[in-house]
Structures are given as structure tokens and as C-alpha cells.
VOBA-732183 format. One line per 8 residues: number of its first residue (from 1); their letters; for each residue x, y, z of C-alpha. Coordinates in Angstrom, 2 decimals. Example, Ala and Ser with C-alpha at 12.3 -4.5 7.8 and 13.67 -1.06 7.14 Angstrom:
1> as> 12.30,-4.50,7.80; 13.67,-1.06,7.14
This chain:
1> mkerissq> -15.78,6.80,-18.38; -12.19,5.79,-17.65; -11.53,4.61,-14.11; -9.07,6.59,-12.00; -7.38,6.13,-8.64; -5.87,8.86,-6.47; -2.41,8.93,-4.90; -4.03,8.36,-1.50
9> qifylsii> -5.64,5.17,-2.81; -2.23,4.07,-4.11; -0.99,4.20,-0.52; -3.70,1.78,0.62; -3.33,-0.50,-2.41; 0.44,-0.67,-1.83; -0.11,-1.81,1.75; -2.64,-4.45,0.67
17> ivmptlil> -0.12,-5.83,-1.86; 2.16,-7.05,0.94; 0.85,-6.41,4.44; -1.88,-9.05,4.97; 0.34,-12.08,4.31; 3.69,-10.55,5.27; 2.59,-9.61,8.76; 1.32,-13.11,9.58
25> svpaslak> 4.48,-15.11,9.00; 7.52,-12.84,8.55; 8.20,-12.25,12.29; 8.89,-16.00,12.56; 11.32,-16.02,9.63; 13.11,-12.94,11.00; 13.46,-14.62,14.39; 14.87,-17.81,12.83
33> dagtagwi> 17.44,-16.07,10.64; 18.51,-13.00,12.63; 17.43,-13.64,16.21; 16.65,-10.53,18.25; 18.22,-8.37,15.52; 15.40,-9.28,13.12; 13.91,-5.78,13.32; 17.13,-4.44,11.77
41> siilggsv> 16.69,-6.84,8.84; 13.25,-5.52,7.90; 14.50,-1.90,8.00; 17.58,-2.81,5.96; 15.62,-4.74,3.34; 12.88,-2.14,3.13; 15.34,0.74,2.74; 17.17,-0.95,-0.15
49> vailhyil> 13.86,-1.69,-1.87; 12.65,1.89,-1.35; 15.56,3.23,-3.43; 14.91,0.77,-6.27; 11.16,1.35,-5.89; 11.57,5.09,-6.48; 13.94,4.68,-9.44; 11.68,2.19,-11.22
57> lklsldfs> 8.43,4.13,-10.83; 10.11,7.45,-11.71; 11.65,6.07,-14.92; 8.49,4.20,-15.86; 6.08,7.10,-15.29; 8.44,9.53,-17.05; 8.18,7.27,-20.09; 4.39,6.85,-20.24
65> nysvikdf> 1.18,6.19,-18.38; 0.75,2.87,-20.11; 1.20,-0.42,-18.28; 4.61,-2.12,-18.30; 3.29,-4.63,-20.85; 2.53,-1.90,-23.40; 5.73,-0.02,-22.54; 7.94,-2.99,-23.30
73> kiilgpil> 6.16,-3.74,-26.57; 6.86,-0.13,-27.57; 10.48,-0.10,-26.38; 11.61,-3.58,-27.44; 9.01,-4.53,-30.01; 6.03,-6.89,-29.68; 8.01,-10.15,-29.73; 11.13,-9.33,-27.68
81> griillpy> 9.03,-7.23,-25.30; 6.79,-10.20,-24.52; 9.76,-12.56,-24.09; 11.54,-10.24,-21.64; 8.35,-9.92,-19.60; 7.78,-13.68,-19.24; 9.36,-14.10,-15.74; 7.31,-11.14,-14.46
89> iivivldt> 4.10,-12.47,-15.99; 4.65,-16.04,-14.82; 5.44,-15.14,-11.19; 2.36,-12.92,-10.80; 0.00,-15.46,-12.36; 1.53,-18.31,-10.31; 1.54,-16.20,-7.16; -2.23,-15.82,-7.33
97> pfilletv> -3.09,-19.44,-6.35; -0.26,-19.37,-3.78; -1.77,-16.30,-2.07; -5.19,-17.96,-2.14; -3.55,-21.01,-0.55; -2.01,-18.84,2.19; -5.35,-17.17,2.87; -7.21,-20.45,3.29
105> dfinfnms> -4.33,-21.86,5.34; -4.76,-19.03,7.85; -8.54,-19.55,7.95; -8.11,-23.31,8.37; -5.66,-22.68,11.22; -8.58,-21.22,13.18; -11.54,-23.10,11.65; -10.17,-26.57,10.98
113> evntiffy> -13.60,-28.21,11.24; -14.84,-26.59,7.99; -13.95,-28.13,4.62; -11.27,-25.95,3.01; -12.78,-26.35,-0.47; -15.67,-24.18,0.71; -13.24,-21.37,1.55; -11.35,-21.64,-1.75
121> vtisilav> -14.54,-21.43,-3.79; -16.16,-18.69,-1.68; -13.10,-16.43,-1.69; -12.69,-16.81,-5.46; -16.35,-16.02,-6.13; -16.19,-12.91,-3.95; -12.89,-11.86,-5.55; -14.39,-12.20,-9.04
129> ylvnngve> -17.35,-10.08,-7.96; -15.10,-7.38,-6.49; -12.72,-7.26,-9.47; -15.65,-7.18,-11.88; -16.79,-3.95,-10.21; -13.57,-2.24,-11.26; -10.35,-0.81,-9.89; -12.07,2.13,-8.16
137> vlsrmski> -14.19,-0.20,-6.01; -11.12,-2.33,-5.28; -9.24,0.81,-4.21; -12.04,2.03,-1.93; -12.29,-1.38,-0.26; -8.52,-1.41,0.22; -8.72,1.95,1.99; -11.40,0.75,4.42
145> vtiimisi> -9.64,-2.51,5.28; -6.19,-0.89,5.55; -7.46,1.74,8.00; -8.98,-1.05,10.13; -5.70,-3.02,9.95; -3.64,0.00,10.98; -6.00,0.69,13.90; -5.71,-2.91,15.09
153> iiiiilfi> -1.91,-2.87,14.84; -1.80,0.30,16.97; -4.19,-1.23,19.54; -2.12,-4.43,19.76; 1.15,-2.54,20.24; -0.21,-0.09,22.83; -2.16,-2.69,24.80; 0.74,-5.12,25.05
161> ilksntvd> 3.27,-2.44,26.01; 1.01,-0.67,28.53; -1.23,-3.41,29.91; 0.12,-6.88,29.34; 1.71,-8.82,32.22; 3.51,-11.17,29.83; 5.95,-8.56,28.52; 9.63,-9.00,29.36
169> wnrlqplk> 11.95,-6.49,27.68; 14.96,-8.57,28.68; 13.93,-11.05,25.97; 15.37,-8.61,23.43; 18.80,-9.29,24.92; 21.40,-10.13,23.86; 21.27,-8.22,20.59; 23.59,-10.28,18.42
177> fnlksiik> 24.69,-8.02,15.57; 25.71,-10.63,13.02; 25.84,-8.84,9.66; 25.60,-12.05,7.63; 22.49,-13.20,9.53; 20.88,-9.76,9.32; 21.38,-9.61,5.54; 20.09,-13.17,5.13
185> asilpmlw> 16.97,-12.36,7.15; 16.36,-9.19,5.11; 16.02,-11.10,1.82; 12.47,-12.44,2.28; 10.84,-9.15,3.41; 12.85,-7.38,0.70; 11.40,-9.66,-1.97; 7.88,-9.15,-0.59
193> limipnll> 8.28,-5.34,-0.62; 9.54,-5.48,-4.21; 6.02,-6.59,-5.13; 4.75,-3.04,-4.57; 6.57,-1.28,-7.46; 6.29,-4.37,-9.66; 2.50,-4.56,-9.38; 2.00,-0.80,-9.51
201> lmfkpylt> 3.43,-0.88,-13.04; 0.07,-2.36,-14.07; -1.84,0.48,-12.35; -0.10,3.29,-14.27; -3.03,3.90,-16.68; -5.32,4.66,-13.72; -3.10,7.19,-11.92; -4.18,10.82,-11.63
209> enkqsikk> -1.07,12.19,-9.89; 2.20,10.55,-10.90; 4.58,12.29,-8.49; 2.24,12.00,-5.54; 1.53,8.35,-6.36; 5.25,7.54,-6.21; 5.54,9.39,-2.90; 2.50,7.68,-1.35
217> slyanifv> 3.66,4.24,-2.47; 7.01,4.93,-0.77; 5.14,5.94,2.37; 3.46,2.54,2.21; 6.87,0.86,2.04; 8.01,2.79,5.12; 4.80,2.05,6.99; 5.14,-1.69,6.35
225> qvaiaflf> 8.77,-1.60,7.56; 7.86,0.18,10.79; 4.77,-1.95,11.46; 6.64,-5.23,10.95; 9.58,-4.02,13.07; 7.28,-3.02,15.96; 5.25,-6.23,15.74; 8.45,-8.28,15.63
233> iitiitls> 9.63,-6.62,18.85; 6.20,-7.14,20.43; 6.24,-10.87,19.62; 9.75,-11.25,21.04; 9.04,-9.50,24.35; 5.81,-11.49,24.70; 6.65,-14.96,23.38; 10.49,-14.96,23.48
241> inltslsk> 12.76,-15.45,20.48; 12.45,-19.25,20.52; 8.64,-19.36,20.58; 8.42,-16.66,17.92; 10.65,-18.63,15.56; 8.54,-21.77,16.10; 5.14,-20.09,15.75; 3.28,-20.31,12.44
249> fpvydvtk> 1.43,-17.02,12.95; 3.28,-15.18,15.76; 1.27,-11.94,15.70; -2.02,-13.82,15.93; -0.66,-15.99,18.76; 0.47,-12.91,20.69; -2.97,-11.34,20.37; -4.66,-14.55,21.49
257> ltirgfev> -2.37,-14.76,24.51; -2.58,-11.16,25.69; -5.91,-9.62,24.60; -8.63,-12.15,25.31; -11.39,-12.10,22.69; -9.57,-9.60,20.47; -8.11,-12.39,18.33; -11.52,-12.78,16.67
265> ivfvtwvm> -11.34,-9.19,15.41; -7.76,-9.76,14.25; -8.80,-12.96,12.47; -11.73,-11.34,10.62; -9.70,-8.26,9.65; -6.77,-10.25,8.32; -9.08,-12.54,6.36; -10.53,-9.40,4.77
273> gtflkvsl> -7.01,-8.15,4.04; -5.82,-11.40,2.46; -9.08,-11.62,0.49; -8.39,-8.16,-0.93; -4.84,-9.20,-1.79; -6.23,-12.22,-3.69; -8.65,-9.89,-5.50; -5.84,-7.49,-6.37
281> fyfvstki> -3.76,-10.31,-7.85; -6.79,-11.50,-9.83; -7.14,-7.97,-11.20; -3.46,-7.66,-12.17; -3.34,-11.17,-13.65; -6.33,-10.53,-15.90; -4.86,-7.20,-17.03; -1.52,-8.83,-17.81
289> iaelfeln> -3.06,-11.65,-19.85; -5.43,-9.28,-21.68; -2.64,-6.87,-22.65; -0.24,-9.66,-23.52; -2.69,-11.11,-26.04; -4.22,-7.71,-26.90; -7.74,-8.61,-25.76; -10.30,-5.81,-25.70
297> nsksilip> -11.89,-6.76,-22.38; -9.87,-8.17,-19.49; -13.05,-9.04,-17.57; -13.91,-11.70,-20.16; -11.08,-13.90,-18.86; -11.75,-13.25,-15.16; -14.02,-16.25,-14.54; -11.86,-18.78,-16.49
305> lailvtav> -8.78,-17.51,-14.63; -10.56,-17.78,-11.27; -11.59,-21.37,-12.00; -8.00,-22.27,-12.95; -6.49,-20.50,-9.92; -8.97,-22.12,-7.52; -8.35,-25.57,-9.00; -4.56,-25.16,-8.71
313> aifssqni> -4.84,-23.93,-5.11; -7.14,-26.81,-4.10; -4.94,-29.38,-5.82; -1.82,-27.97,-4.13; -3.51,-28.03,-0.71; -4.47,-31.68,-1.15; -0.94,-32.63,-2.21; 1.37,-32.28,0.79
321> llenilgn> 4.52,-32.87,-1.26; 3.58,-30.18,-3.78; 2.62,-27.75,-1.02; 6.00,-28.30,0.67; 7.81,-27.78,-2.64; 5.93,-24.51,-3.23; 6.77,-23.36,0.29; 10.46,-24.19,-0.13
329> iivaqlff> 10.90,-22.48,-3.49; 9.04,-19.30,-2.58; 12.25,-17.26,-2.08; 13.68,-18.39,-5.44; 10.34,-17.70,-7.12; 10.15,-14.19,-5.66; 13.79,-13.49,-6.53; 13.62,-14.56,-10.16
337> gyglslil> 10.11,-13.26,-10.76; 10.11,-9.96,-8.87; 13.71,-9.19,-7.94; 15.36,-9.73,-11.33; 12.36,-8.24,-13.14; 12.69,-5.03,-11.11; 16.39,-4.69,-12.00; 15.68,-5.53,-15.64
345> fivvywlf> 12.87,-2.98,-15.82; 15.12,-0.24,-14.41; 17.86,-1.05,-16.95; 15.47,-1.12,-19.93; 13.67,2.10,-18.98; 16.99,3.84,-18.30; 18.80,2.67,-21.46; 16.01,2.71,-24.00
353> gkrknikd> 13.11,4.60,-22.46; 14.34,8.13,-23.15; 14.99,7.33,-26.82; 11.33,6.49,-27.33; 9.83,8.68,-24.63; 6.14,8.92,-25.45; 5.63,12.04,-23.32; 8.27,13.94,-25.32
361> s> 6.93,12.85,-28.69
């Protein structure tokens, strides 16, 4: 029986695509680039992406319920279609070890005494097991973890605002409205949020409600914007703008400082979230490779891919120079892989999609 996922599950999957890693580090980058106006940057970037997000998914789902790989082979032909998709394919496959690296980096930040290789191998084994159980299981797990994450975010915000003695609202002043800095700071969260529509193009065959799925994925975009904006403000009024910009994981540091003992719950929950994100990228990567080479069973390449991804992540973590290079080129990688692909997809679906619209034929 063919696996299906509901529009509600799309909401939770969309959050898992970006939230676990975005929430850990983005407040620091916003503070560095835009100062106390960083919350404006996330809203600006998210709003621009939301428009493109809607256009892409609407055009794509109006064309077919196939994945973007199959769509482009139909629209542009098997050879040109594959060539045009290369940046999209490469960035997702390369992003998988990078996300695994980020996950273990966060774990190692709190458990430095344990050998990191153990974490890389364990996470990959668990991810393979989860993906092997199918997209419906992955979706249900995403729902559970996302609800826990949302609950924790609400607790953090309410506790710090109502109970914490470290809060100083004056730290939000002065609000320096520098348009250039605000736009610059919006680029990174914008590129992260672009992942949502890009990856959902591979989930099209599993959707049961196209219109509702688009709507719920947009709700996820809005939720991420609001959550990051609130958490950014919370970190500023607790740590100050300078400490936030210097912190590696500002939200975690704020929790550790203000809610004694609660940081353990935050740590475990965010490890679960990042683990699910790794699993999701494993799933999408195997689907992409299988459809690119027209393999009958994507699960047959899951274990070889996991071994390769784990090896690349471990090698990168042991090579400080390579890890620094990867960290420095992340914006360029996201821009060329996700940003340009999104624009290209919109253009192709708009110009050529209606001529070969499968639903009308």
C-alpha cells in the first residue's frame, strides 16, 4: 500500500527541516549582523521566502504529484532535466553530512568527554532504521518531537519574561534601523527557510491534500519566523547583544543561565530534533539518487549512503581546516544550491509546466 502523509504532518515535517539547527545558532548571526534589529531580519527574510514558497509549491503541484526529479525529466527531457537539477541534488546530498556534523557538534559541546565517532555512528544507525520504516513513521515522529519543541520554546519564553531576574529590556535599546545591515542579516535565515519548499518537492507523491499541504507548510514558515524572533529578543534581554553575538548556542546558554536543570530537557529535545532532521535528509537524498538513476527501491542505497555520509562527517570533524572551510562557505552553498534552484524551478514550472501539464492531459 502506498504511503501517505497528511497536511498536518507536512506542518511538522516543514518545521523539522529547519528549526532544530536554525534555532541553535541563528540568534548569534542575527546579533552580529543586525544588532538589536535582528528580529526584523528574520521576519523580512521569512516573508520574502513565504511568497516564493507559495508560488513554487502551487506551480509544482498544479503540474503533477510526481517529485521534482520526475517533473523535470518530463518537462525538459531525461538528459537536460538531470543537468538542470544537479545543483539541487548536490547541495542536498552534501548538506546531509554537514547536518550530521552540526548535530554531533552540539552534543559534543555538552558531552565533550565522549568520543564523537560514537555519536556519528549511533545517529546514522538510528537514522537508517527510522528511514527504513518509511515516510509515515518519519512524519509521526516529527509530529511528536515538534510538539515537544514548541512546548519547550513557550516555557522558555514565558519563564524568562515572567520569572527571571536577569532580564533587562533596556538591552534592546538602541534599535539601530540600518537597512543594509538588516537585509544582510536576513540572508542566512532566508536561505535556511528556502529549504522547506525545496525539500517538499520530493514529498509531493505522498501528499493527500495539495492545497492544505501548501497552507500548512506556509504556517510552518510563519511559526519559525515568530519563534526565532521571540527567542532572539529573549537572548538579547538576558545575555545582552554582545554576549549573544559571541555565544555559539545562545538559546541553550540562556536556558542554562535562567532555568536551572531545564537545560537537560532542552539538550535532549534538540538532539532528537536534529536527529530527525538528519533522518529526513537521508530520506530525501536516497529518493533523489534513486529517481535520478531510475532505481526501483530507494531503500537499497540507504546503508551505502549512510556509510558515505558518516565517513565524510567524521573526516570533516577531524580536519579543522576542512571544517572551517565548510563553515565559511555555507552561505554560498545554500544560495547556489537552494536559492538559485528555487528561482529556476519557479521559472521552469511557469514557462513550460502548463504546456505539458499532466493533470490536464
